[in-house]
C-alpha positions in Angstrom: -41.0 2.2 21.3 -42.1 4.4 18.5 -41.8 8.1 19.0 -44.0 11.0 17.9 -42.8 14.2 16.5 -45.0 16.8 18.0 -44.9 19.3 15.1 -45.5 16.9 12.3 -47.9 14.8 14.3 -50.0 17.7 15.2 -49.9 19.1 11.6 -51.2 15.7 10.2 -53.9 15.6 12.9 -55.1 19.0 12.0 -55.6 18.0 8.4 -58.0 15.3 9.6 -55.9 12.2 10.0 -56.5 9.8 12.9 -54.0 9.1 15.6 -52.6 6.0 13.8 -52.7 7.8 10.4 -50.8 10.9 11.8 -48.2 8.6 13.5 -47.8 6.4 10.3 -47.6 9.5 8.2 -44.8 11.2 10.1 -42.7 8.0 10.0 -43.3 7.6 6.3 -42.3 11.3 5.7 -39.2 11.0 7.7 -38.1 7.7 6.1 -38.9 8.9 2.6 -36.8 12.0 3.3 -33.9 10.0 4.6 -34.1 7.6 1.5 -34.2 10.6 -0.9 -31.2 12.3 0.8 -29.3 9.0 0.8 -30.1 8.5 -2.9 -28.7 11.9 -3.8 -25.7 11.7 -1.7 -24.8 8.2 -2.9 -25.0 9.2 -6.5 -23.1 12.4 -6.0 -20.5 10.7 -3.8 -20.0 8.0 -6.4 -19.4 10.5 -9.2 -17.0 12.5 -7.0 -15.2 9.3 -6.1 -14.7 8.4 -9.8 -13.4 11.9 -10.5 -11.1 11.8 -7.6 -9.6 8.5 -8.7 -9.2 9.7 -12.3 -7.6 13.0 -11.1 -5.3 11.1 -8.8 -4.1 8.8 -11.6 -3.6 11.4 -14.3 -1.8 13.8 -12.0 0.8 11.1 -11.2 4.2 11.6 -12.7 4.1 7.9 -13.6 0.9 8.2 -15.7 1.0 7.3 -19.3 -2.2 7.5 -21.3 -3.0 3.9 -22.5 -6.0 1.6 -22.7 -4.6 -0.3 -19.7 -4.3 2.7 -17.5 -7.8 4.0 -18.3 -9.4 0.5 -17.7 -7.6 0.4 -14.4 -8.9 3.8 -13.3 -12.4 2.9 -14.4 -12.3 -0.2 -12.4 -10.8 1.3 -9.3 -13.2 4.3 -9.6 -16.1 1.9 -9.6 -14.8 0.1 -6.5 -14.4 3.3 -4.6 -17.8 4.6 -5.7 -19.3 1.3 -4.5 -17.7 1.7 -1.1 -19.0 5.3 -0.8 -22.5 4.3 -1.7 -22.3 1.3 0.8 -21.2 3.7 3.5 -24.0 6.2 2.8 -26.8 3.5 2.8 -25.4 1.9 6.0 -25.7 5.5 7.6 -29.1 6.0 6.2 -30.3 2.5 7.6 -29.0 3.6 10.9 -31.1 6.8 10.8 -34.1 4.8 9.7 -33.8 2.6 12.8 -33.4 5.7 14.9 -36.6 7.2 13.5 -38.4 4.0 14.3 -37.3 4.3 17.9 -34.9 1.3 18.1 -32.2 1.7 20.7 -28.9 1.4 18.6 -26.6 2.3 21.5 -25.6 -1.3 22.5 -25.3 -2.4 18.9 -23.1 0.5 18.0 -21.0 0.0 21.1 -20.5 -3.6 20.2 -19.6 -2.8 16.6 -17.1 -0.2 17.8 -15.3 -2.8 19.9 -15.2 -5.3 17.1 -14.0 -2.6 14.8 -11.1 -1.7 17.1 -10.1 -5.3 17.6 -10.2 -5.9 13.8 -8.3 -2.6 13.2 -5.4 -3.7 15.4 -5.3 -7.2 13.9 -5.6 -6.0 10.3 -3.0 -3.2 10.2 -0.9 -5.2 7.7 -3.9 -6.1 5.6 -5.0 -2.4 5.4 -1.4 -1.4 4.5 -1.4 -3.9 1.7 -4.7 -2.7 0.3 -3.7 1.0 0.5 -0.4 0.2 -1.3 -2.2 -1.8 -3.8 -4.6 1.0 -4.4 -1.9 3.5 -5.4 0.0 0.8 -7.5 -3.1 0.3 -9.5 -4.2 3.9 -9.7 -0.7 5.2 -10.6 -0.2 2.2 -13.0 3.2 1.6 -11.6 3.2 -1.9 -13.1 0.9 -4.4 -14.6 0.5 -7.9 -15.9 3.3 -8.7 -18.4 5.7 -6.1 -17.1 9.2 -7.3 -16.1 10.0 -5.7 -12.6 12.6 -6.0 -9.9 11.3 -5.8 -6.3 14.4 -6.8 -4.4 17.8 -8.2 -5.0 16.3 -11.7 -4.9 12.8 -11.1 -6.3 12.4 -10.2 -10.0 10.4 -11.5 -12.9 7.3 -11.0 -15.0 4.1 -9.8 -13.5 1.3 -12.5 -13.7 -1.3 -10.9 -11.4 -1.6 -7.7 -9.4 -4.6 -6.9 -7.1 -5.2 -4.7 -4.1 -3.6 -7.1 -1.7 -0.7 -8.8 -3.4 1.5 -9.0 -6.5 2.3 -12.3 -8.1 5.4 -12.6 -10.4 7.4 -15.3 -12.0 11.1 -15.3 -12.1 13.3 -16.2 -15.0 13.9 -19.8 -13.4 10.2 -20.3 -13.2 9.8 -19.5 -9.4 6.5 -17.8 -8.6 6.8 -15.0 -6.0 3.9 -13.8 -4.0 4.7 -10.3 -2.6 2.3 -8.4 -0.4 1.8 -4.9 -1.7 2.5 -3.4 1.7 6.1 -4.9 1.7 7.0 -3.2 -1.7 9.2 -0.2 -0.9 10.8 0.3 -4.3 10.2 -1.4 -7.7 12.1 -1.3 -10.9 9.9 -1.6 -14.1 11.8 -2.7 -17.2 8.7 -2.5 -19.4 8.0 1.3 -19.2 8.2 3.2 -22.5 11.6 1.8 -23.6 14.6 -0.3 -22.6 18.3 -0.1 -23.2 20.4 -3.1 -24.4 23.9 -3.1 -23.2 26.5 -5.0 -25.1 30.1 -5.3 -23.8 32.8 -6.6 -26.2 36.3 -7.3 -24.8 39.2 -6.7 -27.2 42.8 -7.9 -26.5 45.4 -5.3 -26.1 47.1 -6.5 -29.4 43.9 -5.7 -31.4 43.7 -2.6 -33.6 41.2 -0.7 -31.4 40.4 1.9 -34.0 39.6 -0.6 -36.7 37.6 -2.6 -34.1 35.5 0.4 -33.1 34.7 1.2 -36.8 33.7 -2.4 -37.4 31.5 -2.4 -34.3 29.8 0.9 -35.3 29.1 -0.3 -38.8 27.7 -3.7 -37.8 25.5 -2.1 -35.0 24.0 0.2 -37.6 23.5 -2.6 -40.1 21.9 -4.6 -37.3 19.4 -1.6 -36.6 18.6 -1.4 -40.3 17.9 -5.1 -40.6 14.2 -5.5 -41.2 14.1 -8.3 -38.7 15.1 -6.0 -36.0 14.1 -2.5 -37.2 10.8 -2.6 -35.3 12.4 -3.6 -32.0 15.4 -1.3 -32.1 14.0 2.2 -31.7 17.1 4.2 -32.3 20.5 3.8 -34.0 22.8 2.0 -31.6 25.6 4.0 -30.1 29.2 3.0 -29.5 30.2 4.5 -26.1 33.8 3.5 -26.5 36.1 2.0 -23.9 34.1 1.2 -20.8 36.8 -0.4 -18.7 40.3 -1.8 -18.7 41.1 -5.2 -17.3 43.9 -7.7 -17.6 42.2 -9.6 -20.3 41.7 -6.4 -22.5 39.6 -3.3 -23.2 35.9 -3.5 -22.8 33.9 -1.6 -25.5 30.3 -0.8 -24.8 27.6 -0.6 -27.3 24.1 0.5 -26.4 20.8 0.3 -28.2 17.4 1.7 -27.2 14.7 -1.0 -27.7 11.1 -1.8 -27.1 10.3 -2.7 -23.5 11.2 -6.2 -22.4 13.2 -6.7 -25.6 16.6 -5.5 -24.4 18.0 -9.0 -23.6 16.9 -10.5 -26.9 18.5 -7.5 -28.7 21.7 -7.6 -26.7 22.2 -11.4 -27.4 21.5 -10.9 -31.1 23.7 -7.7 -31.5 26.6 -9.4 -29.5 26.6 -12.3 -31.8 26.6 -10.0 -35.0 29.4 -8.0 -33.7 31.6 -10.9 -32.7 31.0 -12.5 -36.2 31.9 -9.2 -37.9 35.1 -8.8 -35.9 36.1 -12.4 -36.7 35.5 -11.8 -40.4 37.7 -8.7 -40.2 40.4 -10.6 -38.5 40.0 -9.0 -35.1 39.9 -11.5 -32.3 37.8 -11.1 -29.2 39.5 -11.6 -25.9 38.5 -14.7 -23.8 37.0 -13.7 -20.5 36.3 -15.7 -17.3 33.0 -15.6 -15.4 
């Protein structure tokens, strides 16, 4: 049953409108006011949502300015802004029905019961979406990054969305990991990586000559045009890393571009071993 507003209805009647005209006018005025307020709030809320997402991302300790990070924040900001606008217009629609006199009590009660039931049943899904939201906003990892999620799950990211992360292991296995299950993650593609090369020398070898040869070959490797763009800094010989029955383990490290550490380690190891053999310094045999 439609309701009359005494003040507005009487005001419209005083200006000469008929009963039907005054009743229609008061409803039109109220609905227009609701639409105007909803339009303003939805636009303002969308703008604030985008700023909130941008602020949340740039204030993160993990944030690094890049086209990928900016694109992610724009995308997520648009999603959040859309959710805000949808919520505002749903609320505005509810007020419009209320103005028209519809009894929304039973409908809202039923919706509340359904919402509670879905809330209990979708707790895991909500956790996945919230975790995915912060993964994307903070740019913790993205497509192409090499990550380690658990001792058994590691590989290259092929897809990441709000619900789950898909990655492919070295052996080709595809892993699907719900974002809510990710507690810690190691990203080998952030900024730079470090190639570790261990060379085992027998006790009979001249360790001083071997260390000099290793340092010279490592520097020559870094200066090689084929590798100079991949190796970011001059390699360092850290010296004897450990002592074992088969000999002394000498460690060489090189800072590389992300995801290139394994390629650099294999190439550098081969160059060092070949140099030691040319110099007459044998490398100890090791067992797996």
